[in-house]
C-alpha positions in Angstrom: -19.1 -39.5 10.7 -20.1 -42.9 11.9 -23.1 -43.9 14.0 -22.8 -47.4 15.5 -26.6 -47.7 15.8 -27.4 -46.7 12.2 -24.3 -46.8 10.0 -26.3 -45.2 7.1 -27.4 -42.2 9.1 -24.3 -40.1 8.3 -22.0 -40.0 5.4 -18.3 -39.1 5.2 -17.6 -35.5 4.3 -14.7 -33.5 3.2 -14.8 -29.8 4.0 -12.7 -27.7 1.6 -11.2 -24.4 2.9 -13.4 -21.5 2.1 -12.1 -18.8 -0.2 -13.4 -16.0 2.1 -12.8 -15.4 5.8 -16.3 -16.7 6.7 -18.1 -19.4 4.6 -21.5 -18.0 3.9 -22.1 -19.5 0.4 -22.6 -23.1 -0.7 -21.0 -25.6 -0.9 -19.0 -24.3 2.0 -21.8 -23.2 4.3 -23.7 -26.5 3.9 -20.5 -28.5 4.7 -19.8 -26.6 7.8 -23.4 -26.8 8.9 -23.4 -30.5 8.4 -20.1 -30.8 10.4 -21.6 -28.9 13.4 -24.9 -31.0 13.4 -22.9 -34.2 13.3 -20.6 -33.0 16.2 -23.7 -32.1 18.2 -24.6 -35.8 18.3 -21.1 -37.5 18.3 -19.1 -38.8 21.2 -15.7 -38.2 19.6 -14.4 -35.9 16.9 -11.2 -37.5 15.6 -8.9 -35.2 13.6 -5.6 -36.4 12.1 -2.9 -34.0 11.3 -5.2 -31.0 11.5 -4.1 -27.5 12.6 -7.5 -26.1 13.6 -6.7 -22.8 11.9 -9.9 -22.8 9.9 -12.1 -20.2 11.6 -15.4 -21.7 10.3 -14.6 -25.3 11.4 -13.3 -24.1 14.8 -16.4 -22.0 15.3 -18.7 -24.9 14.4 -16.8 -27.2 16.7 -17.0 -24.9 19.6 -20.7 -24.5 19.0 -21.2 -28.3 19.0 -19.1 -28.6 22.2 -21.4 -26.1 24.0 -24.5 -28.2 23.3 -23.0 -31.7 23.5 -21.4 -32.4 26.8 -20.3 -35.9 25.6 -18.2 -34.7 22.7 -14.5 -35.3 23.0 -11.9 -33.9 20.7 -9.1 -36.3 19.7 -6.2 -35.0 17.7 -3.5 -37.1 16.2 -0.4 -35.4 15.1 3.2 -34.3 15.9 2.1 -31.1 17.7 -1.3 -32.3 18.9 -0.8 -31.2 22.5 0.3 -27.7 21.4 -2.6 -27.3 18.9 -5.2 -28.4 21.4 -3.8 -26.2 24.1 -4.8 -23.2 22.0 -8.4 -24.3 21.4 -11.1 -23.0 23.7 -12.6 -26.4 24.7 -12.5 -27.6 28.3 -9.2 -29.5 28.9 -11.0 -32.7 30.1 -12.6 -32.9 26.6 -9.3 -32.7 24.7 -7.2 -35.8 23.9 -4.0 -35.1 22.1 -2.1 -38.1 20.7 1.3 -36.6 20.0 4.1 -38.5 18.1 7.4 -37.7 16.6 
């Protein structure tokens, strides 16, 4: 997460896959909560080589999209267009960068 106005406002995070279907315990819950709050304020969410099969991450992303009309989802990967087609986010807010 990067904020051009205050580069120290957000830190990079890595969200590990939860061991259960829904991440309700830490450290997973806190990581997903932080991800959603960051996306609620971001202009672009850039994902590289990500399948969006993680239920918790996808749910948090959709929640952020519903409150942040500036958020765009940019996916870089060999099947980016197919993956984004399956995500319930308005098409005008999805930007696939597909390559072979």
